Every structure is written in structure tokens, then in C-alpha cells.
C-alpha positions in Angstrom: 244.9 143.5 118.3 244.9 146.7 116.3 241.8 147.6 114.2 242.0 146.9 110.5 242.9 149.9 108.3 240.7 150.8 105.3 241.4 153.5 102.7 238.4 155.0 101.0 239.0 156.2 97.4 236.2 158.4 95.9 235.5 161.2 93.5 234.6 164.7 94.7 231.4 164.5 92.6 229.2 166.8 94.7 228.7 168.0 98.2 225.9 165.5 98.8 228.2 162.7 97.6 231.0 163.8 99.9 228.6 163.9 102.8 227.4 160.3 101.9 231.1 159.2 101.9 231.8 160.8 105.2 228.7 159.2 106.7 229.8 155.8 105.5 233.3 156.3 106.8 231.9 157.3 110.2 229.7 154.2 110.4 232.7 152.0 109.5 234.8 153.7 112.2 232.0 153.1 114.7 232.2 149.4 113.6 235.8 149.1 114.7 237.5 150.0 111.4 240.4 152.5 111.2 239.1 154.4 108.1 241.7 156.6 106.2 239.8 159.4 104.4 241.3 162.4 102.7 238.8 164.7 104.5 240.3 163.7 107.8 244.0 163.1 106.8 244.9 165.7 104.2 246.0 169.2 105.3 246.8 172.3 103.4 250.0 172.0 101.5 249.9 168.1 101.4 250.5 166.4 98.0 247.1 164.6 97.3 248.6 162.3 94.6 251.4 161.2 96.9 248.9 160.6 99.6 246.7 158.4 97.4 249.7 156.4 96.1 250.9 155.9 99.7 247.4 154.7 100.8 247.1 152.2 98.0 250.6 150.8 98.4 251.0 151.1 102.2 251.4 147.5 103.5 249.7 148.4 106.7 246.5 149.2 104.8 245.1 145.8 103.9 241.8 147.1 102.4 240.8 149.7 99.8 237.2 150.6 99.2 236.5 152.2 95.8 233.4 154.4 96.1 232.3 154.1 92.5 229.6 156.5 91.5 229.1 157.8 87.9 231.8 160.5 88.2 234.3 158.1 89.6 233.8 155.6 86.8 234.0 158.3 84.2 237.2 159.8 85.6 238.8 156.4 86.2 238.2 155.4 82.5 239.3 158.7 81.2 242.3 159.0 83.6 241.0 162.4 84.7 242.7 164.4 87.5 243.3 162.7 90.8 241.0 159.8 90.3 242.6 158.9 87.0 246.1 158.8 88.6 244.8 156.8 91.5 243.1 154.4 89.1 246.5 153.7 87.4 247.9 152.8 90.8 245.0 150.6 91.7 244.8 148.8 88.3 248.5 148.1 88.4 248.0 146.6 91.9 245.0 144.6 90.7 246.3 143.2 87.4 250.1 142.9 88.1 250.0 141.8 91.8 246.6 140.2 91.5 245.8 140.9 95.1 242.1 140.6 94.5 241.2 140.7 98.2 242.6 144.2 98.8 240.1 146.1 96.7 236.4 146.2 96.5 234.0 148.6 94.7 231.2 150.1 96.7 228.2 151.4 94.8 226.4 154.5 96.1 224.2 154.7 93.0 223.3 153.0 89.7 222.4 154.3 86.2 218.8 154.8 85.1 218.7 151.2 83.7 219.8 149.8 87.1 223.4 149.0 85.9 226.3 149.7 88.2 228.8 152.5 87.7 232.1 150.7 87.6 235.6 151.4 86.2 236.4 149.3 83.2 239.3 147.6 85.0 236.8 146.4 87.7 234.0 145.1 85.6 233.2 141.4 86.1 234.4 141.5 89.7 232.1 141.2 92.8 231.1 144.6 94.4 229.1 145.8 97.4 225.9 147.6 96.6 224.8 150.4 99.0 222.6 152.0 96.4 219.3 150.5 97.6 218.0 151.6 101.0 216.1 148.4 101.5 219.3 146.3 101.2 221.7 148.8 102.8 222.0 147.1 106.2 222.8 143.6 104.7 225.3 145.1 102.2 226.9 147.2 105.0 227.4 144.0 107.0 229.1 142.4 103.9 231.5 145.4 103.7 232.4 145.2 107.4 232.9 141.4 107.2 235.1 141.9 104.1 237.3 144.4 106.0 237.7 142.0 108.9 238.1 139.0 106.7 235.1 137.4 108.4 232.8 136.2 105.5 229.3 135.1 106.3 229.7 131.8 104.4 232.8 130.0 105.6 234.1 127.0 103.6 233.6 124.0 105.8 236.3 121.5 106.6 236.5 118.4 104.3 234.8 115.5 106.0 235.2 111.8 105.6 234.1 110.2 102.3 230.6 108.7 102.5 230.4 105.2 103.9 228.9 103.8 100.6 232.2 104.7 98.8 234.2 102.6 101.1 234.9 98.9 100.6 231.8 96.8 101.1 231.7 95.1 104.5 232.3 91.4 104.8 228.5 90.9 104.4 226.6 93.2 102.2 222.8 93.3 101.9 223.3 94.8 98.4 220.7 97.6 99.0 222.9 100.7 99.0 222.0 101.8 95.4 218.3 100.8 95.6 217.9 102.6 99.0 219.2 105.9 97.6 217.0 105.6 94.6 214.1 104.8 96.9 214.7 107.8 99.1 215.0 110.1 96.1 211.7 108.8 94.7 209.9 109.2 98.0 211.2 112.7 98.9 210.8 114.1 95.4 207.6 112.4 94.4 209.1 110.6 91.4 206.6 108.7 89.2 208.5 105.5 89.8 208.3 105.7 93.6 206.2 102.5 94.0 208.7 100.5 91.8 211.6 101.9 93.7 210.2 100.9 97.1 209.3 97.4 95.8 212.9 97.0 94.5 214.4 98.1 97.8 212.2 95.9 100.0 212.4 92.9 97.8 216.2 93.1 97.6 216.4 93.6 101.3 214.2 90.5 102.1 215.9 88.2 99.6 219.5 89.1 100.6 218.9 88.9 104.3 219.9 85.3 103.9 223.5 86.5 103.5 223.5 87.2 107.3 222.7 83.7 108.3 225.4 82.5 110.7 226.9 79.1 111.5 227.7 78.8 115.2 231.1 77.5 115.9 233.4 77.2 119.0 235.3 80.4 118.4 233.4 82.2 121.1 230.2 82.0 123.1 227.1 81.6 120.9 225.5 84.7 122.3 228.6 86.7 121.4 228.5 85.4 117.8 224.8 86.4 117.6 225.6 89.8 119.0 228.4 90.3 116.5 226.0 89.4 113.6 223.5 91.9 114.8 226.2 94.6 115.0 227.3 93.7 111.5 223.8 94.3 110.3 223.6 97.8 111.8 224.2 99.9 108.6 221.2 98.1 106.9 219.0 98.6 110.0 219.8 102.3 109.9 219.2 102.4 106.1 215.8 100.8 106.6 214.9 103.3 109.2 215.7 106.2 106.8 213.4 104.6 104.2 210.6 104.1 106.7 210.9 107.7 107.8 210.5 108.8 104.2 207.5 106.5 103.7 205.8 107.8 106.8 206.4 111.4 105.8 205.8 111.3 102.1 203.9 108.2 101.1 201.8 106.7 103.9 199.2 105.3 101.6 197.2 102.1 101.5 199.4 100.8 98.7 202.5 101.5 100.8 201.0 99.6 103.8 200.4 96.6 101.6 204.1 96.7 100.5 205.3 96.8 104.1 202.9 94.0 105.0 204.3 91.8 102.1 207.8 92.7 103.1 207.4 91.4 106.6 205.7 88.3 105.3 208.9 87.7 103.4 210.9 87.9 106.6 208.8 85.3 108.5 210.8 82.3 107.2 214.0 83.7 108.8 212.4 83.2 112.2 212.5 79.4 111.8 215.2 76.9 110.8 215.9 77.0 107.1 214.6 73.9 105.2 218.1 73.1 103.9 219.7 73.7 107.3 221.3 70.6 108.9 221.8 72.1 112.3 218.9 71.8 114.6 220.4 74.2 117.1 217.5 76.6 118.0 220.0 79.4 118.5 221.3 79.3 115.0 218.8 81.9 113.8 218.5 84.0 116.9 220.2 86.9 115.1 217.3 86.9 112.6 214.8 86.9 115.5 216.4 90.1 116.9 216.8 91.8 113.5 213.2 91.2 112.3 211.8 92.2 115.7 213.9 95.4 115.7 212.7 96.3 112.1 209.1 95.7 113.0 209.3 97.7 116.2 211.0 100.7 114.4 208.3 100.5 111.6 205.5 100.8 114.1 207.3 103.5 116.1 207.9 105.6 113.0 204.3 105.3 111.8 203.0 106.4 115.3 205.5 109.3 115.4 203.9 110.7 112.2 200.4 109.8 113.5 199.7 107.3 110.8 197.4 105.5 113.1 195.1 104.0 110.5 198.1 102.5 108.6 199.3 100.9 111.9 195.9 99.4 112.4 195.8 97.8 109.0 199.4 96.5 109.5 198.5 94.9 112.8 195.0 93.7 111.8 195.9 92.0 108.5 197.0 88.3 108.9 200.4 87.4 107.6 200.7 84.5 105.2 203.2 81.9 106.3 204.9 80.6 103.1 206.5 77.6 105.0 203.2 76.4 106.5 202.8 73.4 104.2 206.0 71.7 105.3 205.8 72.7 108.9 202.2 71.8 109.7 201.4 75.3 110.7 198.4 77.5 110.1 198.5 79.3 106.8 198.5 82.7 108.4 199.8 84.3 111.6 199.6 87.6 113.5 202.0 90.5 114.1 203.0 88.8 117.4 205.1 86.4 115.3 207.7 89.2 114.9 208.7 89.1 118.5 210.2 85.6 119.0 211.9 84.3 122.1 215.7 84.3 122.0 217.0 81.5 124.1 220.6 82.6 123.6 219.9 86.0 125.2 218.4 84.4 128.2 221.8 82.9 128.9 223.3 86.3 128.1 221.1 87.9 130.8 222.5 85.5 133.4 226.1 86.0 132.2 225.9 89.8 132.2 223.6 90.1 135.2 220.9 92.0 133.3 217.1 91.8 133.4 217.0 92.0 129.6 220.2 92.2 127.6 217.9 92.2 124.5 216.3 95.4 125.7 219.7 96.8 126.5 220.8 96.2 123.0 217.7 97.7 121.4 218.2 100.8 123.5 221.9 101.1 122.7 221.4 100.6 119.0 218.5 103.2 118.9 220.5 105.8 120.8 223.7 105.3 118.8 221.8 105.9 115.5 220.0 109.0 117.0 216.6 107.3 117.1 214.3 108.3 120.0 214.2 105.2 122.3 211.0 106.5 123.9 209.4 106.0 120.5 210.4 102.3 120.5 209.0 101.9 124.0 205.7 103.5 123.0 205.5 101.2 120.0 206.2 98.2 122.2 203.5 99.2 124.6 200.9 99.7 121.8 201.9 96.2 120.4 201.5 94.7 123.9 198.1 96.2 124.4 197.0 95.2 120.9 198.0 91.6 121.5 196.1 91.5 124.9 193.0 92.4 123.0 193.2 89.3 120.8 190.9 86.5 121.8 193.6 83.9 121.1 195.5 83.3 124.3 198.6 82.4 122.4 198.8 85.7 120.7 201.3 87.4 123.0 203.7 90.4 122.5 206.3 90.7 125.2 207.2 94.4 125.4 211.0 93.9 125.7 211.9 97.6 126.0 209.4 98.3 128.8 211.9 97.0 131.3 213.0 100.7 131.2 209.4 101.8 132.1 209.0 100.1 135.5 209.9 103.0 137.7 208.3 106.5 137.8 207.3 106.4 134.2 204.3 108.5 133.1 201.9 108.0 130.2 203.3 107.3 126.8 203.0 110.4 124.6 200.1 109.4 122.4 198.1 108.5 125.6 199.1 111.6 127.4 197.7 113.6 124.4 194.6 111.3 124.5 193.3 113.3 127.5 191.5 114.9 124.6 188.6 112.7 123.6 188.9 113.8 120.0 192.6 112.9 119.9 191.9 109.5 121.5 189.3 108.9 118.7 192.3 108.9 116.3 194.7 107.1 118.7 192.1 104.3 119.3 192.8 103.1 115.7 196.0 101.7 117.2 193.9 99.4 119.3 191.4 98.5 116.6 189.0 101.4 117.4 188.6 100.4 121.1 186.4 103.1 122.9 188.0 104.8 125.9 185.7 103.1 128.5 186.4 99.7 127.0 190.2 100.3 127.2 189.8 101.3 130.9 187.9 98.1 131.6 190.3 96.0 129.7 193.4 97.4 131.5 191.6 96.8 134.8 191.1 93.1 133.9 194.9 92.8 133.3 195.5 93.8 136.9 192.8 91.4 138.1 194.3 88.5 136.2 197.8 89.6 137.3 198.7 89.1 133.6 201.2 92.0 133.4 204.8 91.8 132.1 207.4 91.6 134.8 211.1 91.1 135.2 211.9 89.4 138.5 210.5 91.9 141.0 209.9 94.7 138.4 206.8 95.1 136.4 205.1 97.7 134.3 201.9 99.6 135.1 199.6 99.5 132.0 197.2 101.9 133.6 199.8 104.5 134.1 201.4 104.0 130.7 198.0 104.4 129.1 197.1 107.4 131.2 193.8 105.7 132.1 192.8 108.1 134.9 192.6 111.0 132.5 191.9 109.2 129.2 189.4 111.1 127.0 188.5 113.3 130.0 188.4 116.5 127.9 185.6 116.7 125.4 
């Protein structure tokens, strides 16, 4: 590929200016550009006007740099001598042929007010400014890129229209507008941020009913449940984005209360609806998965941004059960309620030959959305530990995702960092402020009681995952 050819048009203003032009031309040739300059091309007896016209109109010369100093601008506007003739050629090219990409003005200087010296025909057009030493390198690069037609900023390809512009899916949660308003309010500190979050969470909780399914004989029940979970994916991802914004920009006590109330609103979905005729326990297994997944992501995100105190309050505060009067239940429950057993997926495990198809699906969905699955595992482990600290035997959290942490898995990140005693002092809030020595003793009891989650012949090692051997060892 032959180098691009560039003609440099300038005024013989002074010897210093001519040396400046020669230096620029030399730099450009060193940058791979075939510069055509009269000082190098014209010999005695040559017609300078014919040379200039040929350079401007020669089809092999794709670029013309107009070195526009004060003398050049004056001569161009006054049609004086060679520059005046050349200007007539250039202006005709510019205005009649409108080949705007062939010509560029290069400024070696400005006037005393800082205004550029430009011919009248060129004013209003973009130029390259080599008049300031501090900006010379960047502007020189612009000139080289212009000659090679390699701009710094390339217009990107047109992508697909945003998903929210497409037709609404068969089932819509109706939160698309409120989620965008919520994200804007959180990220930009809008005065209506609390109202925007309330609106989004309330709409989400109320409209989740739209995803209730009626099992039929069209396919296996576990497949229908998996299909419903897949259909909910855009709204899970939407919720994750809102939670990320809350954790980064508004992790306040008020926001914790809003999240707590939100999950209280989801509790009824974990039971048979009062107006539901079917007594099939699988009929709301999709809700069991969805609510569990949302709670797990919430805790994972808050831990990621070290909102340990907020997690503590979210876990320690009892959840009011609005259906307790008609179900004969206690008026409140614990966070452990958000991980409910899915009988349908037990059958799915057998069918697919998996230890936990529920864990498989959580992992797959996290990775497809770009969410760090290790963060979910860490949250799962924290929730498991927190539940084991409860004095009520029936408060259990089965750490579904830790089926992936049964082999050669080291300490979870927050516990690996907790080798520092001062860091563990913050992390301990996840466990209700439990001192390091008490955690070590508690984990040892789990081994003594053999009360450790297992899947067939596989089980986790709480001591390893909590980094017990080095916990708070550095003061």
C-alpha cells in the first residue's frame, strides 16, 4: 500500500516561518506521509502557479494542508501573488466540488487576541491548531490521523433497539418505566429518590401475581416451573440493577426499611394463594425460586459493597406475615423463610441426574447476566452461618449454591480478608457482631454435631470457608 500524498500550501512569510513549515513537513514524512513541498519539488525554471494548480487538482493527492499564518490569510483574502491564485483554485474546489475532506487549515500562530488567522473562505470550518506548544503533540496526531483517514473517534455501528422498546413479553411486571426513574433518582441524587424506590418496589411486589402459573399436562411440572422462572429473567436483572444502585448510592437506614417491607410483601407468594383452588404444593414453586433468588442477590450485593450493618439489620429484623391470621401461623418469621424447599426440583434432580438442579439454575442465571456467582455463594454461606446461630432449631438456611464449594474451595472473600482483626470487626456484623473466638467455637460445634450441609457424599467445610485457622490473626 503506497503512502498517502499530502500537498502543503503556505506563504513565504519569513525565513523562520519557512523553517517551521519544513520542520512540519519532515515530521509528517517521518510519520509515513508522502509530503509534496515546493522547497523539495520546484526547480529553477519551473512554473510555480502551474505547480500549485496541479497539486490542488491532482487526483493522486488526496489531502491539502493550508498552513494559514497571518500573511497567508491576508494574501488569500487579497488575492495577492501566488497565494492569491492558489486560493482561487482551492476555494473553487471547496465551494463548487464540496470536497470538504480534502482540505484542512493548519495554524502555526494566532493574533494577539488569540483568534485564528484564516482565509475568509475557510472561516467556520474545523482546523488543526499547532500554535500552542503544550498542545502540539495532540494536534499533530490529529493531523496525521486526518491524512490517513483514521479519526480518533470512530462512529460505532448501530446496535439493536433497547429491549424496552420492543413488544412487551407475554407476562409483564409493569416496572420498566418505574425502574428507569428509580435508577435515575438513585444515581443522580434526585430529591424524589425515596418515592421513586417505593414506587418501583411496590409495583414489583403487587404485580408479581401476574407470574402465577397453573400447572397443566402440556409438559412436566418442573419444566413449566423452569419456563416461568426463565420468563421472569428480565425483571430479576432489572431488580439487580436497582439493588446495585441502592448499595452504591443510598445504603441508608431508610432504604433498609424499604427493602425489608418489600420482602415482607413477597412472603404470601411462598404459600398457596387464598383464592387458589388447587392444593398442589408445586403450583407456586416458581415463586419459591424467584423470591429466594432475589433475596440471595440482595444480600450478595450489599456484602459486595461492604454494607455489613445494613445486612445485619435486614437479617435481624423479624418479617411480618400478613397471612398469619388465616393460616394459624406466628405473626412474624425470620429471613430463613425466603429459602423454601422446592419439591418439584427434587424430582428434577433425579430426572437430570444432578445433585442440585436448583443450584445449577442459580449459577447459570447469574453467569448469563454477568453477575459474579462467587458473590452468591458467599451470601449463601453467610446466611447459612447466621441461621445456625439462631437458637430456634427450625430456623434453617440450606446454602443451595455451596454444592459448588465442596471440593478444594478456600475461604470466602470477606473471611479471607478477615485475617485482619480490624476487618473482621466490621464483617462480624454479618453474624450479629459475633466475636472471632466465638465463631471458631461455633463452627467447631457444627463438626461435632455433624450438622453440616451435604449432597449425597459431598459436603461443605464451614471451617475452611470461614478461614477459621487464620481468622483475626493479624492485629
